[in-house]
Biopython code that builds the backbone (N, CA, C, O; Angstrom):
import numpy as np
from Bio.PDB.StructureBuilder import StructureBuilder

atoms = [
    (1, "MET", "N", (-0.215, -29.565, 21.734)),
    (1, "MET", "CA", (1.013, -28.815, 21.733)),
    (1, "MET", "C", (1.634, -28.791, 20.332)),
    (1, "MET", "O", (2.166, -27.776, 19.882)),
    (2, "LYS", "N", (1.549, -29.931, 19.669)),
    (2, "LYS", "CA", (2.110, -30.039, 18.326)),
    (2, "LYS", "C", (1.364, -29.112, 17.359)),
    (2, "LYS", "O", (1.978, -28.495, 16.488)),
    (3, "ASN", "N", (0.039, -29.017, 17.517)),
    (3, "ASN", "CA", (-0.755, -28.145, 16.653)),
    (3, "ASN", "C", (-0.391, -26.685, 16.847)),
    (3, "ASN", "O", (-0.369, -25.922, 15.881)),
    (4, "ILE", "N", (-0.107, -26.286, 18.065)),
    (4, "ILE", "CA", (0.278, -24.902, 18.352)),
    (4, "ILE", "C", (1.591, -24.573, 17.665)),
    (4, "ILE", "O", (1.742, -23.485, 17.109)),
    (5, "LYS", "N", (2.545, -25.500, 17.694)),
    (5, "LYS", "CA", (3.826, -25.275, 17.027)),
    (5, "LYS", "C", (3.630, -25.095, 15.526)),
    (5, "LYS", "O", (4.217, -24.198, 14.921)),
    (6, "HIS", "N", (2.806, -25.948, 14.928)),
    (6, "HIS", "CA", (2.554, -25.854, 13.491)),
    (6, "HIS", "C", (1.839, -24.553, 13.139)),
    (6, "HIS", "O", (2.159, -23.919, 12.134)),
    (7, "PHE", "N", (0.886, -24.161, 13.955)),
    (7, "PHE", "CA", (0.164, -22.913, 13.723)),
    (7, "PHE", "C", (1.103, -21.713, 13.835)),
    (7, "PHE", "O", (1.069, -20.815, 12.994)),
    (8, "ALA", "N", (1.937, -21.700, 14.870)),
    (8, "ALA", "CA", (2.879, -20.589, 15.069)),
    (8, "ALA", "C", (3.865, -20.502, 13.910)),
    (8, "ALA", "O", (4.195, -19.407, 13.455)),
    (9, "THR", "N", (4.329, -21.640, 13.438)),
    (9, "THR", "CA", (5.247, -21.660, 12.293)),
    (9, "THR", "C", (4.565, -21.129, 11.041)),
    (9, "THR", "O", (5.157, -20.348, 10.297)),
    (10, "ALA", "N", (3.337, -21.541, 10.805)),
    (10, "ALA", "CA", (2.601, -21.083, 9.620)),
    (10, "ALA", "C", (2.362, -19.582, 9.663)),
    (10, "ALA", "O", (2.519, -18.904, 8.648)),
    (11, "VAL", "N", (1.988, -19.059, 10.811)),
    (11, "VAL", "CA", (1.750, -17.620, 10.960)),
    (11, "VAL", "C", (3.038, -16.847, 10.721)),
    (11, "VAL", "O", (3.036, -15.836, 10.019)),
    (12, "THR", "N", (4.132, -17.316, 11.299)),
    (12, "THR", "CA", (5.422, -16.641, 11.132)),
    (12, "THR", "C", (5.843, -16.605, 9.673)),
    (12, "THR", "O", (6.277, -15.563, 9.182)),
    (13, "LEU", "N", (5.723, -17.715, 8.977)),
    (13, "LEU", "CA", (6.092, -17.759, 7.561)),
    (13, "LEU", "C", (5.188, -16.874, 6.710)),
    (13, "LEU", "O", (5.656, -16.232, 5.770)),
    (14, "THR", "N", (3.919, -16.835, 7.028)),
    (14, "THR", "CA", (2.987, -15.991, 6.286)),
    (14, "THR", "C", (3.331, -14.521, 6.457)),
    (14, "THR", "O", (3.381, -13.780, 5.476)),
    (15, "LEU", "N", (3.566, -14.096, 7.678)),
    (15, "LEU", "CA", (3.913, -12.698, 7.930)),
    (15, "LEU", "C", (5.254, -12.342, 7.310)),
    (15, "LEU", "O", (5.415, -11.231, 6.804)),
    (16, "ALA", "N", (6.195, -13.228, 7.334)),
    (16, "ALA", "CA", (7.509, -12.966, 6.740)),
    (16, "ALA", "C", (7.388, -12.811, 5.228)),
    (16, "ALA", "O", (8.075, -11.976, 4.640)),
    (17, "SER", "N", (6.539, -13.590, 4.597)),
    (17, "SER", "CA", (6.401, -13.486, 3.147)),
    (17, "SER", "C", (5.730, -12.177, 2.744)),
    (17, "SER", "O", (6.051, -11.633, 1.687)),
    (18, "PHE", "N", (4.818, -11.659, 3.546)),
    (18, "PHE", "CA", (4.195, -10.387, 3.223)),
    (18, "PHE", "C", (5.206, -9.245, 3.270)),
    (18, "PHE", "O", (5.186, -8.365, 2.409)),
    (19, "THR", "N", (6.070, -9.252, 4.245)),
    (19, "THR", "CA", (7.042, -8.176, 4.356)),
    (19, "THR", "C", (8.146, -8.304, 3.324)),
    (19, "THR", "O", (8.766, -7.304, 2.963)),
    (20, "THR", "N", (8.404, -9.496, 2.848)),
    (20, "THR", "CA", (9.454, -9.701, 1.860)),
    (20, "THR", "C", (9.069, -9.095, 0.512)),
    (20, "THR", "O", (9.934, -8.570, -0.189)),
    (21, "PHE", "N", (7.805, -9.156, 0.139)),
    (21, "PHE", "CA", (7.390, -8.732, -1.188)),
    (21, "PHE", "C", (6.907, -7.291, -1.269)),
    (21, "PHE", "O", (6.615, -6.809, -2.363)),
    (22, "ALA", "N", (6.814, -6.601, -0.163)),
    (22, "ALA", "CA", (6.314, -5.230, -0.171)),
    (22, "ALA", "C", (7.361, -4.280, -0.759)),
    (22, "ALA", "O", (8.539, -4.338, -0.405)),
    (23, "ALA", "N", (6.910, -3.411, -1.658)),
    (23, "ALA", "CA", (7.791, -2.383, -2.210)),
    (23, "ALA", "C", (7.972, -1.294, -1.165)),
    (23, "ALA", "O", (7.011, -0.876, -0.520)),
    (24, "VAL", "N", (9.205, -0.837, -1.003)),
    (24, "VAL", "CA", (9.502, 0.172, 0.016)),
    (24, "VAL", "C", (9.981, 1.459, -0.646)),
    (24, "VAL", "O", (10.634, 1.415, -1.688)),
    (25, "PRO", "N", (9.662, 2.601, -0.049)),
    (25, "PRO", "CA", (10.149, 3.864, -0.610)),
    (25, "PRO", "C", (11.652, 4.020, -0.373)),
    (25, "PRO", "O", (12.175, 3.585, 0.653)),
    (26, "VAL", "N", (12.336, 4.642, -1.326)),
    (26, "VAL", "CA", (13.766, 4.915, -1.183)),
    (26, "VAL", "C", (14.038, 6.375, -1.531)),
    (26, "VAL", "O", (13.258, 7.008, -2.243)),
    (27, "ASP", "N", (15.148, 6.900, -1.024)),
    (27, "ASP", "CA", (15.538, 8.260, -1.381)),
    (27, "ASP", "C", (16.469, 8.215, -2.596)),
    (27, "ASP", "O", (16.832, 7.139, -3.071)),
    (28, "MET", "N", (16.842, 9.375, -3.082)),
    (28, "MET", "CA", (17.660, 9.474, -4.288)),
    (28, "MET", "C", (19.013, 8.776, -4.106)),
    (28, "MET", "O", (19.504, 8.120, -5.025)),
    (29, "GLN", "N", (19.606, 8.919, -2.932)),
    (29, "GLN", "CA", (20.920, 8.316, -2.665)),
    (29, "GLN", "C", (20.858, 6.795, -2.806)),
    (29, "GLN", "O", (21.712, 6.201, -3.463)),
    (30, "LYS", "N", (19.860, 6.166, -2.198)),
    (30, "LYS", "CA", (19.702, 4.711, -2.274)),
    (30, "LYS", "C", (19.327, 4.291, -3.693)),
    (30, "LYS", "O", (19.763, 3.237, -4.154)),
    (31, "ALA", "N", (18.528, 5.093, -4.391)),
    (31, "ALA", "CA", (18.071, 4.755, -5.732)),
    (31, "ALA", "C", (19.231, 4.638, -6.718)),
    (31, "ALA", "O", (19.132, 3.906, -7.703)),
    (32, "LEU", "N", (20.324, 5.349, -6.464)),
    (32, "LEU", "CA", (21.469, 5.297, -7.367)),
    (32, "LEU", "C", (22.087, 3.910, -7.449)),
    (32, "LEU", "O", (22.717, 3.574, -8.452)),
    (33, "SER", "N", (21.915, 3.101, -6.409)),
    (33, "SER", "CA", (22.487, 1.762, -6.405)),
    (33, "SER", "C", (21.509, 0.693, -6.890)),
    (33, "SER", "O", (21.851, -0.489, -6.900)),
    (34, "LEU", "N", (20.300, 1.087, -7.290)),
    (34, "LEU", "CA", (19.278, 0.146, -7.745)),
    (34, "LEU", "C", (19.086, 0.229, -9.254)),
    (34, "LEU", "O", (19.530, 1.183, -9.892)),
    (35, "THR", "N", (18.423, -0.771, -9.817)),
    (35, "THR", "CA", (18.137, -0.801, -11.246)),
    (35, "THR", "C", (16.722, -0.298, -11.502)),
    (35, "THR", "O", (15.756, -0.886, -11.017)),
    (36, "GLU", "N", (16.595, 0.780, -12.258)),
    (36, "GLU", "CA", (15.291, 1.354, -12.601)),
    (36, "GLU", "C", (14.588, 0.430, -13.581)),
    (36, "GLU", "O", (15.182, 0.001, -14.569)),
    (37, "THR", "N", (13.309, 0.118, -13.309)),
    (37, "THR", "CA", (12.563, -0.783, -14.183)),
    (37, "THR", "C", (11.328, -0.158, -14.811)),
    (37, "THR", "O", (10.688, -0.790, -15.651)),
    (38, "GLY", "N", (10.976, 1.057, -14.433)),
    (38, "GLY", "CA", (9.810, 1.687, -15.029)),
    (38, "GLY", "C", (9.245, 2.792, -14.166)),
    (38, "GLY", "O", (9.880, 3.271, -13.227)),
    (39, "VAL", "N", (8.017, 3.185, -14.517)),
    (39, "VAL", "CA", (7.317, 4.258, -13.814)),
    (39, "VAL", "C", (5.872, 3.820, -13.606)),
    (39, "VAL", "O", (5.270, 3.204, -14.484)),
    (40, "VAL", "N", (5.325, 4.140, -12.449)),
    (40, "VAL", "CA", (3.904, 3.916, -12.180)),
    (40, "VAL", "C", (3.269, 5.253, -11.838)),
    (40, "VAL", "O", (3.944, 6.169, -11.369)),
    (41, "SER", "N", (1.974, 5.359, -12.076)),
    (41, "SER", "CA", (1.258, 6.586, -11.725)),
    (41, "SER", "C", (-0.071, 6.232, -11.085)),
    (41, "SER", "O", (-0.613, 5.145, -11.286)),
    (42, "ALA", "N", (-0.580, 7.172, -10.315)),
    (42, "ALA", "CA", (-1.862, 6.988, -9.634)),
    (42, "ALA", "C", (-2.567, 8.330, -9.566)),
    (42, "ALA", "O", (-1.934, 9.383, -9.641)),
    (43, "GLY", "N", (-3.873, 8.283, -9.425)),
    (43, "GLY", "CA", (-4.659, 9.507, -9.344)),
    (43, "GLY", "C", (-5.920, 9.300, -8.532)),
    (43, "GLY", "O", (-6.168, 8.210, -8.017)),
    (44, "GLN", "N", (-6.708, 10.343, -8.422)),
    (44, "GLN", "CA", (-7.983, 10.322, -7.703)),
    (44, "GLN", "C", (-7.803, 10.082, -6.202)),
    (44, "GLN", "O", (-8.723, 9.592, -5.548)),
    (45, "ALA", "N", (-6.636, 10.417, -5.647)),
    (45, "ALA", "CA", (-6.399, 10.256, -4.212)),
    (45, "ALA", "C", (-6.836, 11.521, -3.479)),
    (45, "ALA", "O", (-6.715, 12.626, -4.008)),
    (46, "THR", "N", (-7.336, 11.357, -2.279)),
    (46, "THR", "CA", (-7.813, 12.509, -1.512)),
    (46, "THR", "C", (-6.790, 13.007, -0.494)),
    (46, "THR", "O", (-6.901, 14.130, -0.003)),
    (47, "THR", "N", (-5.784, 12.171, -0.170)),
    (47, "THR", "CA", (-4.728, 12.575, 0.757)),
    (47, "THR", "C", (-3.375, 12.120, 0.211)),
    (47, "THR", "O", (-3.305, 11.236, -0.642)),
    (48, "LEU", "N", (-2.307, 12.731, 0.711)),
    (48, "LEU", "CA", (-0.975, 12.303, 0.300)),
    (48, "LEU", "C", (-0.695, 10.871, 0.737)),
    (48, "LEU", "O", (-0.027, 10.124, 0.022)),
    (49, "SER", "N", (-1.196, 10.487, 1.894)),
    (49, "SER", "CA", (-1.001, 9.118, 2.376)),
    (49, "SER", "C", (-1.657, 8.102, 1.456)),
    (49, "SER", "O", (-1.068, 7.063, 1.158)),
    (50, "SER", "N", (-2.868, 8.389, 1.004)),
    (50, "SER", "CA", (-3.536, 7.447, 0.112)),
    (50, "SER", "C", (-2.870, 7.427, -1.265)),
    (50, "SER", "O", (-2.840, 6.385, -1.920)),
    (51, "LEU", "N", (-2.340, 8.563, -1.706)),
    (51, "LEU", "CA", (-1.603, 8.594, -2.974)),
    (51, "LEU", "C", (-0.354, 7.731, -2.862)),
    (51, "LEU", "O", (-0.064, 6.941, -3.760)),
    (52, "GLU", "N", (0.388, 7.875, -1.768)),
    (52, "GLU", "CA", (1.585, 7.059, -1.577)),
    (52, "GLU", "C", (1.238, 5.577, -1.498)),
    (52, "GLU", "O", (1.955, 4.744, -2.052)),
    (53, "ALA", "N", (0.151, 5.243, -0.820)),
    (53, "ALA", "CA", (-0.276, 3.846, -0.726)),
    (53, "ALA", "C", (-0.641, 3.292, -2.098)),
    (53, "ALA", "O", (-0.315, 2.146, -2.410)),
    (54, "ASP", "N", (-1.312, 4.090, -2.917)),
    (54, "ASP", "CA", (-1.662, 3.659, -4.276)),
    (54, "ASP", "C", (-0.408, 3.423, -5.117)),
    (54, "ASP", "O", (-0.322, 2.433, -5.844)),
    (55, "LEU", "N", (0.556, 4.328, -5.019)),
    (55, "LEU", "CA", (1.799, 4.170, -5.775)),
    (55, "LEU", "C", (2.575, 2.942, -5.295)),
    (55, "LEU", "O", (3.128, 2.203, -6.109)),
    (56, "ALA", "N", (2.620, 2.723, -3.998)),
    (56, "ALA", "CA", (3.312, 1.553, -3.448)),
    (56, "ALA", "C", (2.652, 0.263, -3.917)),
    (56, "ALA", "O", (3.334, -0.705, -4.254)),
    (57, "SER", "N", (1.329, 0.256, -3.936)),
    (57, "SER", "CA", (0.584, -0.919, -4.378)),
    (57, "SER", "C", (0.853, -1.222, -5.853)),
    (57, "SER", "O", (1.046, -2.376, -6.233)),
    (58, "LYS", "N", (0.862, -0.184, -6.670)),
    (58, "LYS", "CA", (1.132, -0.377, -8.100)),
    (58, "LYS", "C", (2.578, -0.810, -8.338)),
    (58, "LYS", "O", (2.843, -1.623, -9.224)),
    (59, "ALA", "N", (3.498, -0.280, -7.568)),
    (59, "ALA", "CA", (4.907, -0.691, -7.681)),
    (59, "ALA", "C", (5.047, -2.164, -7.336)),
    (59, "ALA", "O", (5.728, -2.915, -8.034)),
    (60, "GLU", "N", (4.405, -2.565, -6.268)),
    (60, "GLU", "CA", (4.456, -3.968, -5.852)),
    (60, "GLU", "C", (3.828, -4.880, -6.907)),
    (60, "GLU", "O", (4.345, -5.964, -7.181)),
    (61, "ALA", "N", (2.709, -4.441, -7.499)),
    (61, "ALA", "CA", (2.052, -5.230, -8.539)),
    (61, "ALA", "C", (2.946, -5.422, -9.761)),
    (61, "ALA", "O", (2.823, -6.421, -10.470)),
    (62, "GLN", "N", (3.844, -4.471, -10.009)),
    (62, "GLN", "CA", (4.776, -4.571, -11.133)),
    (62, "GLN", "C", (6.023, -5.382, -10.766)),
    (62, "GLN", "O", (6.909, -5.561, -11.601)),
    (63, "GLY", "N", (6.098, -5.869, -9.537)),
    (63, "GLY", "CA", (7.230, -6.678, -9.100)),
    (63, "GLY", "C", (8.411, -5.879, -8.603)),
    (63, "GLY", "O", (9.514, -6.413, -8.485)),
    (64, "ALA", "N", (8.201, -4.607, -8.310)),
    (64, "ALA", "CA", (9.287, -3.752, -7.830)),
    (64, "ALA", "C", (9.587, -4.023, -6.361)),
    (64, "ALA", "O", (8.694, -4.355, -5.582)),
    (65, "SER", "N", (10.850, -3.876, -5.997)),
    (65, "SER", "CA", (11.226, -4.002, -4.594)),
    (65, "SER", "C", (11.219, -2.633, -3.912)),
    (65, "SER", "O", (11.074, -2.535, -2.694)),
    (66, "SER", "N", (11.379, -1.570, -4.722)),
    (66, "SER", "CA", (11.438, -0.209, -4.195)),
    (66, "SER", "C", (10.803, 0.764, -5.174)),
    (66, "SER", "O", (10.614, 0.455, -6.351)),
    (67, "TYR", "N", (10.477, 1.947, -4.665)),
    (67, "TYR", "CA", (9.953, 3.011, -5.511)),
    (67, "TYR", "C", (10.385, 4.359, -4.957)),
    (67, "TYR", "O", (10.691, 4.490, -3.772)),
    (68, "ARG", "N", (10.405, 5.369, -5.840)),
    (68, "ARG", "CA", (10.748, 6.740, -5.429)),
    (68, "ARG", "C", (9.742, 7.671, -6.074)),
    (68, "ARG", "O", (9.663, 7.745, -7.300)),
    (69, "ILE", "N", (8.975, 8.378, -5.269)),
    (69, "ILE", "CA", (7.963, 9.290, -5.782)),
    (69, "ILE", "C", (8.667, 10.484, -6.426)),
    (69, "ILE", "O", (9.509, 11.134, -5.805)),
    (70, "ILE", "N", (8.308, 10.760, -7.680)),
    (70, "ILE", "CA", (8.958, 11.850, -8.410)),
    (70, "ILE", "C", (8.030, 13.031, -8.648)),
    (70, "ILE", "O", (8.494, 14.126, -8.967)),
    (71, "SER", "N", (6.719, 12.824, -8.497)),
    (71, "SER", "CA", (5.799, 13.956, -8.638)),
    (71, "SER", "C", (4.511, 13.681, -7.877)),
    (71, "SER", "O", (4.074, 12.537, -7.748)),
    (72, "ALA", "N", (3.921, 14.747, -7.381)),
    (72, "ALA", "CA", (2.627, 14.686, -6.714)),
    (72, "ALA", "C", (2.013, 16.071, -6.796)),
    (72, "ALA", "O", (2.704, 17.073, -6.611)),
    (73, "GLY", "N", (0.740, 16.129, -7.068)),
    (73, "GLY", "CA", (0.093, 17.429, -7.152)),
    (73, "GLY", "C", (-1.403, 17.285, -7.332)),
    (73, "GLY", "O", (-1.937, 16.177, -7.385)),
    (74, "GLY", "N", (-2.063, 18.411, -7.423)),
    (74, "GLY", "CA", (-3.503, 18.434, -7.613)),
    (74, "GLY", "C", (-4.157, 19.394, -6.644)),
    (74, "GLY", "O", (-3.515, 19.892, -5.718)),
    (75, "ASN", "N", (-5.435, 19.652, -6.859)),
    (75, "ASN", "CA", (-6.190, 20.531, -5.984)),
    (75, "ASN", "C", (-7.066, 19.710, -5.045)),
    (75, "ASN", "O", (-6.676, 19.456, -3.906)),
    (76, "ASN", "N", (-8.222, 19.300, -5.498)),
    (76, "ASN", "CA", (-9.115, 18.499, -4.659)),
    (76, "ASN", "C", (-8.736, 17.024, -4.687)),
    (76, "ASN", "O", (-8.800, 16.346, -3.662)),
    (77, "LEU", "N", (-8.344, 16.530, -5.847)),
    (77, "LEU", "CA", (-7.889, 15.155, -5.989)),
    (77, "LEU", "C", (-6.427, 15.177, -6.421)),
    (77, "LEU", "O", (-6.031, 15.965, -7.279)),
    (78, "LEU", "N", (-5.643, 14.310, -5.819)),
    (78, "LEU", "CA", (-4.202, 14.292, -6.063)),
    (78, "LEU", "C", (-3.831, 13.229, -7.090)),
    (78, "LEU", "O", (-4.516, 12.216, -7.228)),
    (79, "HIS", "N", (-2.754, 13.471, -7.796)),
    (79, "HIS", "CA", (-2.187, 12.509, -8.744)),
    (79, "HIS", "C", (-0.679, 12.546, -8.571)),
    (79, "HIS", "O", (-0.123, 13.543, -8.111)),
    (80, "GLY", "N", (-0.023, 11.461, -8.939)),
    (80, "GLY", "CA", (1.422, 11.425, -8.798)),
    (80, "GLY", "C", (2.025, 10.274, -9.564)),
    (80, "GLY", "O", (1.315, 9.426, -10.104)),
    (81, "SER", "N", (3.351, 10.252, -9.606)),
    (81, "SER", "CA", (4.060, 9.154, -10.269)),
    (81, "SER", "C", (5.306, 8.805, -9.474)),
    (81, "SER", "O", (5.806, 9.597, -8.675)),
    (82, "ALA", "N", (5.789, 7.597, -9.717)),
    (82, "ALA", "CA", (6.971, 7.096, -9.008)),
    (82, "ALA", "C", (7.790, 6.231, -9.940)),
    (82, "ALA", "O", (7.249, 5.498, -10.768)),
    (83, "VAL", "N", (9.097, 6.325, -9.795)),
    (83, "VAL", "CA", (10.020, 5.438, -10.500)),
    (83, "VAL", "C", (10.108, 4.167, -9.674)),
    (83, "VAL", "O", (10.194, 4.226, -8.447)),
    (84, "ILE", "N", (10.087, 3.000, -10.349)),
    (84, "ILE", "CA", (10.183, 1.740, -9.628)),
    (84, "ILE", "C", (11.534, 1.073, -9.895)),
    (84, "ILE", "O", (12.129, 1.238, -10.960)),
    (85, "TYR", "N", (11.995, 0.326, -8.911)),
    (85, "TYR", "CA", (13.318, -0.300, -8.960)),
    (85, "TYR", "C", (13.235, -1.770, -8.537)),
    (85, "TYR", "O", (12.352, -2.176, -7.782)),
    (86, "LYS", "N", (14.182, -2.543, -9.051)),
    (86, "LYS", "CA", (14.345, -3.937, -8.614)),
    (86, "LYS", "C", (15.638, -4.070, -7.898)),
    (86, "LYS", "O", (15.982, -5.161, -7.442)),
]
sb = StructureBuilder()
sb.init_structure("model")
sb.init_model(0)
sb.init_chain("A")
sb.init_seg("    ")
for serial, (resi, resn, name, xyz) in enumerate(atoms, 1):
    if name == "N":
        sb.init_residue(resn, " ", resi, " ")
    sb.init_atom(name, np.array(xyz, "f"), 0.0, 1.0, " ", f" {name:<3s}", serial, name[0])
structure = sb.get_structure()
C-alpha cells in the first residue's frame, strides 16, 4: 500500500511538472501584458498543426512561457515565426 502511494505521488508530480513548463499560445490581448523575449522560427512542416508544434517546441526550448504566431505560409512545405514571451 505504501508503494502505491509513493508511485501515485511520483506520477502526479511528474505530470504536473510537464504542464508547468510547456509554452502556451496566447492572443494579442494577452500578449500585451507579457514581456517579449525574442522570436523563433520553424520550417519544413507539412501541416499547420506540425508547424505550430515546432514553434511551441522551440519556444519552450528558449524558456518561454507563451508564444504568439505572427506568420505562417508556404506551398508544399510551411514555414512560420512566433514571438515568445516570459
